[in-house]
N, C-alpha and C positions, 0 to 999 in steps of 0.2 A: 316583185319577186326578189327578195334579198338572198344572198348566198355567200359562202366562202369555200375556197378549194384548199385551204391551208389552216389547220387549227391544232391546238394541243390542250392537254388537261393536266392538272396536278396529280391525278390518280396514276397516270402512266409516265409523267415527267416530273417526279417529285424533286423539290428543290429548285425546279426550273419554271414551274407553272403552279396554278392553284385550281382547286375545286374538282369534284368528281365528274367524270365524263357524262354521266346521265344527267346531272344537274345542268351542265353546260348545254346539252341538247335541249332540255326543257326550256331553258332561257331563250335559246335561239328560236325555238318554235313560238314562244310568247311574243317575240318582237317581229315576227313575220318572215323568218327564214323559211325557204322552201327546199333548198338543197344545201347540204353540208358535207364537205370532204374532211374526213378524220385522218390526220397525218402525224401521228405521234413519232417522235424521233426513233430511228432504228437503233439497235444495240451496237455498242462499240465492243471490241474484242481484245484490246491491249491495255495493260495497266498504265502505260504512258499517256493514254488518251482520256484518263479520268479527269474530272474537274475538281477544284479544291474541296467542294462540299462532299465529295465522294472518297476523300482520302483518309478519313478516320480509320476505316477498315477496307483498304483497297481491294483485297482479294474477295471479300464478301460483296462489295459494291459491284465489282466486275461480274461476279457469278450471278448476280440478281438481274442483270440487264436482259439476257436472252429469254429467261422465263417470263419476265415482265412483258416483253414484246408478244410472246405467245398468249399471255393472259389478255393483253390488249385486243388482239385479233378476235379472241373468243367473245369478249365483252362487246366489241364493236358489232360483231355478227348478231349477238342477242339484241342489242339496241336497234339495229337496223330493222329487225323483225317487229319489235315492240312498237316502234314509232313510224313504221311504214305509212300508215294512213295520213300522217301529218308532215313528214319530212323525208325527202329523198336523201338517204345517207349513202355516201361512197366510202369505201374503206381503203385507206392508203397508208403511207408512211413518208417521213422525210429522210431521204438518203443522206448519208454523211460521208462525203468524199474527203476523208482525212489524208489519204494517199491511195495510189492505184491498187494496192492490195485489198482495199475494201470493195473494189468493183465486183468480184465474184459473189460476195455476201449480199450486196444490193440486188444482184440479178437473181440469186436464190430466193431472197425474201419476196421479190416482186413476182415470182412464179407461183406463190401460194394461191390456191383457188379463190379464196375470199378477197384477195388483194386486187383492187381495180387499177391502181396507178401509184406512182410515187413522185414526190417532189425532188427534182435534182438540185441539190444545194451545195454551197461551199461556205463553211464557217471557219476555215483554216487556211493559212498560207505556210508552207514548209511544215505542215502538220501541227502548227501552233494556232490556237484560237485567235480570231481577229475581232470578235464582238463580245468578249467576256468582260474584260476590264483593260485599263490602260497598260498595266504591267505586261499582260500577255501580248497586247498589241505591239508594245515596244520590242518584245522578244522576237515577234514575227518580222517586224521591220528590220531588225538587225540581221536576222537570218536571210532575208530576201535581198540584202545588199546595202541597207542603211539609209536609203532615201525612199520617200513615198512613191515617187515615180517608178522606181525599180520594183517596189512592193506591189503596186497596181499591175504592172506588167506580169509579175509572177502570179498574181491572183487570176488574171484572165487567161494565162497559159494553163494553169491548173484547172480552171473552169473548162477550157477547151478540151483538155484531156478527159475530164468527166463527161462532157457532152459527146465526144466521139465514141467513148466506150459504152455509154448507157442510153443515149438519145432519149432523155426523159420527156414525157408528154408535156409536163409543166416544169419550167425552170424557175426556181425560187429566188426571191430577192436578188435579182441579177447583179446589182451593184452594191451589195452589202459591204464591200470593202471601204466605202466612203463613211460608214457610220462613225468610226472613232478616229478618222483622219484629222489632221490639223486644220483642214479647210474642206468640210463636207460639201460645201456648195460650189467647189471649183468646177470650171468647165474642162472636163477631161479630154475634150477634143483638141485642146491646145498642147497636150502631151502626145507627140506623134506616135511613139511606140505603143503607148497605152491605147490610143484611139484606133490604130490599125488592128489591135487585138480585139477591141470591143466590136468593131465592124465585122471582123472575121467570125467571131462567135455568133453575132446576130444573124449573119448570112447562113451559118451552118444550121442554127435552130430553125430558121425559116425554111431552109432547104428540106429538112425532114418532116416539117409540119408541126413542130412543137409550138407551145404557147409560152409567153411570159406572163407572170402574174403582176398586176398592179397591186402592190403590197402596202397596205395602209399603216403597217406597224412602224415604218420610218417616221411617220408624223407624230406618233405618240412617244417616240424616242427623241424628239426634238429637231428632226430634220425638216427642212422647208418643203420638200417634195417627197412623194412616195418613192418606193423602189419600182422601176428604175427612174432616175431623174429625167428631166425634160429633154436634154440633148440626146440621151440614149433612147428615150421613148420615141422621139421624132425620127431617129435613124431606123429604129425597129419598124415603124410604120412605112418608111420608104421601101422596105423589103417585103411589104405585104403582111407583116407580122400581126398576129392576133393576141388580144389580151383576155385573160380571165381576171377575177377579182378575189383578193384574200385579205382577211383581217389579221392572219397569223396570230390569232388570239391565244393567250396562255391562261385562260380562266374566264369566268362569267363577265367580269368587269371590262374585258377587252373585246367582247363579241361585237363586231360592227363598229368599233371605235374609229372615228375619223373617216367614215365612209363618205359623208357629205363632201368633205374636202377632197378625197381621192376621186370621187365622181366628177366634181367640178374640174379637177386637174385633167382628167381624161377628156371631158367635154372641150376644154380649152385647146386640146390637141386635135380636135376634130373627130374624136372617136364617138360613135353613136351606138355601137353594139359591143357587148361582151359575150364570152363563150363559156359554157359549162359542159361537164360530162354528165351523161345519164347512163345508168346500167339497165340491162334487160337480161334476165328478169330482175325485178326488185320487189321484195328482198330475196335474199338467199342465193345459194350456189348449189343447185341440185346436182346430185351425182358427182360432187367435188369437181365440177367443171367451172371455169371462169365465166362470168357473165360477159355479154357483148356490150361494148361501150359505144354510145353514139354522141354526137355533138348537138347542143342546143344553143341557139342564139337568142340573147335577151337584149332589149333596148335599155340604154342607160336611163331613159326617161321612166321606164317602169320600175327600175330599182330605186331611183330618186323618190318616186311616189311613196314607196314603203319607208325609206330612210327619213323622209320629211316628218313622219309621225313619231319618231323616237324622241 
């Protein structure tokens, strides 16, 4: 039983991903996925938050984001109904904590009846992207104090602010900050201030019952370990933390990418089971009421059995 709790399409993340959402779902079914969380990026609301590819006509680009999100939810609901016999589809989105003022929008979007959950993520430090390119990363570095140690501290402080405000059921790529750093494989536990913040955040998530995703996208981006890295994953497990699994795919070619390596990584940590969400009823949201979510436990061995056939 293969699954992902974090995915994107080119249809609703143009310039950022590839392929139509329905084609991605068909492919996921063809390789043995039984559950798929759809989590397109939420809309941004300020011109200063647009990416370079959106700047040819900034006003038009910004105006298109909210209607695109609404169109995504409608299409996701349609696909959930069409493919219900083959795939358990959950409808979510990836929250964008650019700054605290985005908190109310994330809460509003998560209250929509068809929305099951959202991924609580941080792609910015000081409201500047940290995973787009080196130029943006350097800008964020300067804004955060000029050293990577200070930048990591700022990242985990902003993450904590997001966690306290939103308490997301799933925390996305917990240590994304290491992606473009000068030493992605460094042992962050050696930075006292950073490590204190990491532990604080992990304790908080464990305290309210949130999950971390083991996100395999770090591997396709050239990192040696998934998100989160080993030292953080080990600390998470000390607090009784639970993992779900995500490919964070941005198109057909990335569905399930590096799952074998991610599962081996989890096994090496002593993890034997992963967790997914299920909705009831499925499909649909009758009378515009939210579905009830339950937790299902899957053995890593059962997932490996599917992945081994790819």
